[in-house]
C-alpha positions in Angstrom: 92.7 44.5 33.6 91.6 43.6 37.1 88.0 44.7 37.9 88.3 46.5 41.4 85.6 48.5 43.1 85.4 52.3 42.8 89.0 53.0 43.1 90.6 54.8 46.6 87.6 53.5 48.9 89.0 53.4 51.9 88.4 50.3 53.3 86.5 49.4 56.6 87.0 46.1 58.7 83.2 45.1 58.4 82.3 41.6 59.5 79.7 39.6 60.0 77.8 39.5 63.5 77.4 36.1 65.5 74.4 35.6 67.8 74.8 37.5 71.2 76.7 35.3 74.0 74.6 35.2 76.7 75.0 37.9 79.9 76.0 37.8 82.9 79.3 36.2 82.2 82.2 37.2 83.8 85.7 37.9 82.5 88.6 36.2 84.8 90.9 38.7 83.5 90.3 41.8 85.4 92.6 44.1 87.1 93.1 45.3 90.8 92.4 48.8 91.0 93.7 49.4 94.4 97.5 47.6 95.9 97.5 46.2 99.5 99.9 47.8 102.2 100.9 44.4 102.8 104.4 42.8 101.4 103.5 39.5 101.2 99.4 39.1 101.5 98.3 36.1 103.2 95.5 35.8 100.8 96.5 33.6 97.5 93.5 35.5 95.4 95.0 39.2 97.2 98.7 38.1 95.6 97.7 37.4 92.6 95.4 40.8 92.5 98.2 43.0 93.7 100.4 40.9 91.3 98.2 41.9 88.1 98.6 45.6 89.4 102.4 45.5 89.8 102.4 44.0 86.2 100.0 46.7 85.1 103.3 49.6 86.3 105.9 48.0 85.5 106.6 46.8 88.9 108.2 43.0 87.4 110.6 42.8 90.6 107.2 42.9 92.6 105.1 40.8 90.4 107.9 38.1 91.4 107.7 38.5 94.9 104.1 37.9 94.8 104.5 35.4 92.7 107.6 33.0 93.6 106.0 30.9 96.3 102.9 30.0 93.5 104.4 29.9 90.0 105.2 26.2 89.8 101.5 24.8 91.3 99.1 27.9 90.3 99.0 28.3 86.8 97.5 32.1 87.2 101.0 33.2 89.3 103.1 31.1 86.3 100.9 33.3 83.9 101.8 36.7 85.6 105.3 35.1 86.8 105.9 34.6 82.9 104.2 37.8 81.7 107.1 40.1 83.9 109.6 37.6 82.8 108.6 38.1 78.8 108.6 42.2 79.5 112.5 42.2 80.3 113.1 39.7 77.6 113.7 37.0 79.5 111.7 34.4 77.3 113.3 31.2 78.5 112.4 31.9 81.7 108.8 32.8 80.7 109.0 29.6 78.7 109.8 27.7 82.2 107.1 29.0 83.8 104.8 28.3 81.1 105.7 24.7 80.2 104.6 22.9 83.1 100.8 24.6 83.3 100.1 24.7 79.4 99.3 21.3 79.1 96.3 21.6 81.5 95.7 25.2 81.8 94.4 27.1 78.5 95.4 30.9 79.7 99.0 29.4 80.5 99.0 27.9 77.1 98.1 30.3 75.3 101.0 32.7 76.7 103.2 29.8 75.9 101.8 30.1 72.5 102.5 33.9 71.8 105.9 33.3 73.6 107.1 30.3 70.9 105.9 32.6 68.2 107.5 36.0 69.8 110.9 33.8 69.6 110.6 32.2 66.4 109.3 28.8 67.4 106.7 29.6 65.3 105.7 25.4 65.3 105.3 25.0 68.4 103.6 28.7 68.6 101.1 27.7 66.3 100.0 24.1 67.3 98.9 25.7 70.7 97.1 28.5 69.1 95.0 26.6 67.7 94.2 24.1 70.5 92.8 27.2 72.1 91.1 28.5 69.4 89.6 24.9 69.0 88.8 24.9 72.5 86.4 28.4 72.5 83.6 28.0 74.3 80.9 29.9 73.7 79.7 30.2 77.4 82.8 31.0 78.7 84.0 34.4 78.3 87.6 34.0 79.4 87.8 31.2 76.8 86.2 33.2 74.0 88.9 35.8 74.9 91.9 33.5 74.6 90.1 32.4 71.4 89.7 35.9 69.8 93.5 36.2 70.9 94.7 33.2 69.8 92.7 33.9 65.9 94.3 37.0 66.2 98.3 35.6 66.2 97.2 33.1 63.6 96.0 35.8 60.9 91.9 34.6 60.9 91.4 38.3 61.9 88.1 37.5 60.5 87.7 35.0 62.9 89.0 37.0 65.9 87.0 40.1 65.1 84.1 37.9 65.2 84.7 36.8 68.7 86.2 40.2 70.0 82.5 42.1 68.8 81.4 39.0 70.9 82.6 39.3 74.2 82.9 43.2 73.8 79.4 43.2 73.3 78.9 41.5 76.7 82.1 42.8 78.4 81.5 46.6 77.7 84.3 48.6 78.5 86.9 46.0 80.0 89.9 47.8 79.3 92.1 44.3 78.2 89.1 42.7 76.0 89.1 46.3 74.1 92.5 47.3 73.7 93.5 43.8 72.3 90.2 43.6 69.9 91.6 47.9 69.2 95.1 46.1 68.3 93.6 43.8 65.7 91.5 46.7 64.3 94.4 48.8 64.1 96.7 45.8 62.2 94.5 46.0 59.8 94.2 49.6 59.2 91.1 50.8 60.5 92.1 53.4 62.9 88.6 55.1 63.7 87.5 52.0 64.9 90.6 51.0 66.8 90.1 54.6 68.1 87.3 54.3 70.0 87.7 50.4 71.7 90.7 52.5 72.9 88.9 54.8 74.0 86.1 52.0 75.3 89.1 50.8 77.2 90.1 54.0 79.0 86.1 54.4 80.3 86.8 51.0 81.9 90.2 51.7 83.5 91.8 55.1 83.4 94.8 53.8 84.3 95.5 51.3 81.9 98.7 52.1 79.6 97.9 49.7 77.0 95.2 51.5 75.7 97.0 55.1 75.5 99.4 53.4 73.7 96.5 52.1 71.4 94.8 55.7 71.5 98.1 57.5 70.4 99.0 54.6 67.6 95.2 55.2 65.9 95.2 59.6 65.6 98.9 59.9 65.2 99.0 60.0 61.8 96.6 63.0 61.9 97.7 64.2 65.6 101.3 63.5 66.2 101.0 65.8 69.1 98.1 64.6 71.1 99.7 61.1 70.0 102.6 61.7 72.0 100.8 62.9 75.0 98.7 60.0 75.4 102.4 57.9 75.5 103.7 60.0 77.7 100.3 59.7 79.8 101.2 55.4 79.4 104.9 56.1 80.5 103.6 57.6 83.7 101.4 55.0 84.5 104.4 52.3 83.5 107.8 53.9 83.2 109.2 50.7 82.1 106.5 50.1 79.2 108.5 48.9 76.2 106.1 49.2 73.1 105.0 53.4 74.6 109.3 53.1 74.7 109.6 52.1 71.1 106.9 53.8 70.0 108.4 57.2 71.6 111.4 56.7 69.2 109.7 55.9 66.0 108.2 59.6 66.7 111.2 61.3 67.2 112.5 59.3 64.1 109.7 60.6 62.3 110.5 63.9 63.3 114.4 63.2 62.3 115.3 63.6 65.6 117.4 60.3 65.6 119.1 61.2 68.6 116.4 62.0 70.8 115.4 58.4 69.2 118.4 56.8 70.2 118.0 57.7 74.1 114.1 56.5 73.4 115.7 53.3 72.1 118.1 53.3 74.6 115.7 53.1 77.9 113.5 50.6 76.0 116.8 48.2 75.9 117.6 49.0 79.3 114.4 46.8 79.9 114.0 44.5 77.4 117.5 43.9 75.7 115.3 41.7 73.4 112.8 43.9 72.1 112.9 43.1 68.4 111.4 46.1 68.1 113.8 48.2 69.8 116.6 46.6 67.7 115.0 47.1 64.8 115.0 50.8 65.2 118.4 50.7 66.2 119.9 49.0 63.3 117.7 51.6 60.9 119.3 54.2 62.6 122.6 53.0 62.0 121.6 52.4 58.3 120.3 56.0 57.3 123.7 56.7 59.2 125.4 54.9 56.7 127.2 52.6 59.3 126.5 49.5 57.6 128.9 47.5 59.1 127.1 47.8 62.5 123.7 47.9 60.8 124.8 44.3 59.4 125.8 43.1 62.9 122.6 44.2 64.6 120.5 42.8 62.1 122.3 39.5 62.3 122.2 39.5 66.1 118.1 39.9 65.7 118.1 37.0 63.2 120.2 35.0 65.2 117.1 35.4 68.4 114.9 35.2 65.6 116.0 33.7 61.9 112.4 34.8 60.5 112.3 37.9 62.0 112.3 39.8 58.4 110.7 43.0 60.2 114.4 44.4 60.9 115.1 44.9 56.7 111.6 46.1 56.6 111.9 48.6 59.1 115.5 50.0 57.6 113.6 50.1 54.3 111.1 52.2 55.3 113.1 54.5 57.3 115.4 54.7 54.1 112.8 55.4 52.0 111.9 58.1 54.1 115.3 60.1 53.4 114.7 59.2 49.5 116.7 56.3 49.7 114.4 54.4 47.6 116.6 51.6 46.0 118.2 51.2 49.0 114.7 50.9 50.5 113.7 47.7 47.9 117.1 46.7 48.1 116.2 46.0 52.4 112.4 45.0 51.7 113.7 42.4 49.2 115.7 41.3 52.4 113.1 41.1 54.2 110.6 39.5 51.9 113.5 36.9 51.6 113.0 35.8 55.1 109.4 35.8 55.2 107.8 35.9 51.5 104.4 36.2 52.7 104.1 39.4 55.2 102.2 42.1 54.0 103.5 44.6 55.3 107.1 44.4 53.5 105.1 43.5 49.9 103.1 46.5 50.2 106.5 48.9 51.4 107.6 47.2 48.3 105.3 48.0 45.6 105.3 51.8 46.8 108.9 51.8 47.0 109.2 50.0 43.1 106.9 52.6 42.5 109.1 55.2 43.2 111.8 54.1 41.8 109.7 54.1 38.4 109.2 50.0 38.4 105.6 49.5 38.5 105.6 46.7 36.6 107.4 45.2 39.4 105.0 47.2 42.2 102.3 45.8 40.8 103.2 42.3 41.5 104.5 43.1 45.1 101.0 44.6 45.9 99.2 41.9 44.6 101.1 39.9 46.5 100.1 42.2 49.5 96.7 42.5 48.5 95.9 39.0 48.6 97.3 38.9 52.3 95.4 41.7 53.6 92.7 43.2 51.7 92.1 45.8 54.1 94.6 48.1 53.3 93.2 51.4 52.0 96.8 52.1 50.2 97.5 48.9 48.1 93.8 48.6 46.9 93.9 52.2 46.0 97.6 52.2 44.3 96.3 48.6 42.5 93.5 50.6 41.2 95.4 53.7 39.8 97.9 51.2 38.5 95.0 49.9 36.4 94.5 53.9 35.0 97.6 54.0 33.8 97.6 51.4 31.6 95.3 53.2 29.9 97.9 56.1 29.3 100.2 57.0 26.5 103.8 56.7 26.9 106.2 58.8 25.0 109.9 57.8 25.3 112.5 60.5 24.2 115.9 59.7 25.4 116.2 59.6 29.1 112.6 60.8 29.9 109.9 58.7 29.8 106.3 60.7 30.1 102.7 58.8 30.5 99.8 60.8 30.0 96.1 60.6 29.3 95.1 59.8 26.0 93.0 62.6 26.1 95.4 65.4 27.1 98.2 63.3 25.1 97.9 65.1 21.7 98.3 68.6 23.1 100.4 68.2 25.9 103.0 65.6 24.8 104.2 69.0 22.3 104.2 71.2 25.2 106.1 69.1 28.3 108.2 67.5 26.8 109.9 70.2 25.5 109.7 71.6 28.9 111.5 68.7 30.3 113.9 68.1 27.8 115.1 71.7 28.7 115.2 71.4 32.7 117.2 68.7 32.7 119.6 69.6 30.0 119.7 73.3 31.6 120.1 71.6 35.4 122.3 69.1 34.9 124.9 72.1 32.9 124.4 74.0 36.1 124.8 71.7 39.2 127.4 69.4 37.0 125.2 66.2 37.6 123.5 64.2 34.9 121.3 62.0 36.9 120.4 58.6 35.7 117.5 57.9 33.7 114.8 56.7 32.3 113.5 59.8 34.2 109.7 58.9 34.7 107.0 62.0 34.1 103.4 61.1 35.3 100.9 64.0 34.3 97.4 63.5 35.7 93.9 65.6 34.4 92.5 63.9 38.2 94.5 65.3 41.4 92.5 63.1 43.5 94.5 60.2 40.7 97.9 62.6 41.3 97.8 62.0 45.3 97.4 58.1 45.3 100.1 57.8 42.5 102.2 60.0 45.2 100.6 59.0 48.6 98.5 56.0 48.2 95.3 58.2 49.3 93.7 60.8 47.9 94.0 64.3 49.5 97.0 66.2 49.5 94.7 69.5 48.9 97.7 71.8 48.3 100.5 69.6 46.5 100.3 70.5 42.7 103.5 67.7 41.6 106.2 65.7 43.5 109.5 64.4 43.1 111.3 60.7 44.1 114.6 61.2 42.5 113.8 59.2 39.1 109.9 59.7 39.3 107.9 63.1 38.7 104.5 63.7 39.2 102.0 66.1 38.4 98.5 67.3 38.0 97.7 68.5 34.3 96.6 71.8 33.1 92.7 70.3 33.6 93.2 68.9 37.0 92.8 72.3 38.2 90.6 75.2 37.4 92.3 77.3 34.5 94.5 80.0 35.6 94.8 78.8 39.3 98.3 77.3 38.6 101.6 77.2 36.5 102.0 73.2 35.4 104.6 74.4 33.3 106.2 76.1 36.4 105.6 72.8 38.5 106.9 70.8 36.0 110.5 72.8 35.8 110.3 72.6 39.2 110.1 68.8 40.1 112.5 68.4 37.9 115.0 70.5 39.8 114.1 68.0 42.5 115.7 65.2 40.3 118.9 66.7 40.2 119.0 67.6 43.7 117.8 64.2 45.0 
């Protein structure tokens, strides 16, 4: 049996501190706080500052105008022109502006590497990013920042975190650094520290849209209303900020407002018709609305842009699961893993989907793969610990029913729970004219947090007594709560009703 640490630990992203960088090193990515009234400033540096400001506020044509004269000779102008092109999905155009500079300018090489990854040219992108990482200079803050971003893109999360921690200690609330660090922390499930980074970025610049979006993502699970307000603020500052438009679509889908989500997806695609995230959400909506031919067409169009982008299937699977279509979610997520077998997110979600179809053996295998790739995901960690607990349970099979009980409770509880389950399924099948396909897995937990983790991957769920996922039922046993505080028999019957309705 696997020997985990204490179950249900909320894993934090703590890494070793390196010696502090020397103070006084200036970062070369500062953003302009004011825009000149001149249409085309004569001073090249002033033109670049205005272009940075225009990029941040979504004035991409203005960026083109301000950098057109210098983009081919000045790598700083080339990078800004390329970022404006990428923001509109013009990746070939971005590559054209970056490629001439990448051999001699690390900022251009970093941007080119990121664009290559975006379009599925992993070998080219990885080679450039590894070069940037190797050239990170401890006495040059801008060089260290590029190295941190390269490490993040290469999946070297601990190394990236160490570098971000070092340069943030010198740069303080510089918004681009703090937001990039927040993105890393958010990806590694450390929402609390990510929120602190995004708030620090906003202290550095209250008009920095990526920080508002990052903070919205960090708090969205706990406070979706505030998250929506933060995204609205980001879009006030930059109405064509595609990541914010996509996140608004996700918030609407979470609220089951597919029409509203479609409107936001349309707005994102009007700016960047190539957006993989927006197109994946568009495909997911087609799937949950049973427009399968359209889904397949959209998916193939995305894969034509990036043949390794399994996210199109993972996202569709996640939204299928939100509609209690767990077998479909399993099918879609397996398709995602066929394209990207090492994806931690896809493996973790496949494990959760399989738990909800009752396939605990394959769920463990998927969760093991996810944990090896991403040991910072508390949900994966908790579920693996829970499966170890379930290995000690007694399994009782009776026709279509598979019941799993704690060994201390099984001798008594089986004599009461199993007859109730048989009678409920028989009565409800006759009443509704539908016989569910077995096996029907019922797991009863004497510890409420075990029930909560089996259900959602995290402890808590204070008000819940039971849950049903179609052919899987989980609930508290009589010992999980003080005597007389709930009727476990009624809870079991109630959840078995959902076996029919779902």
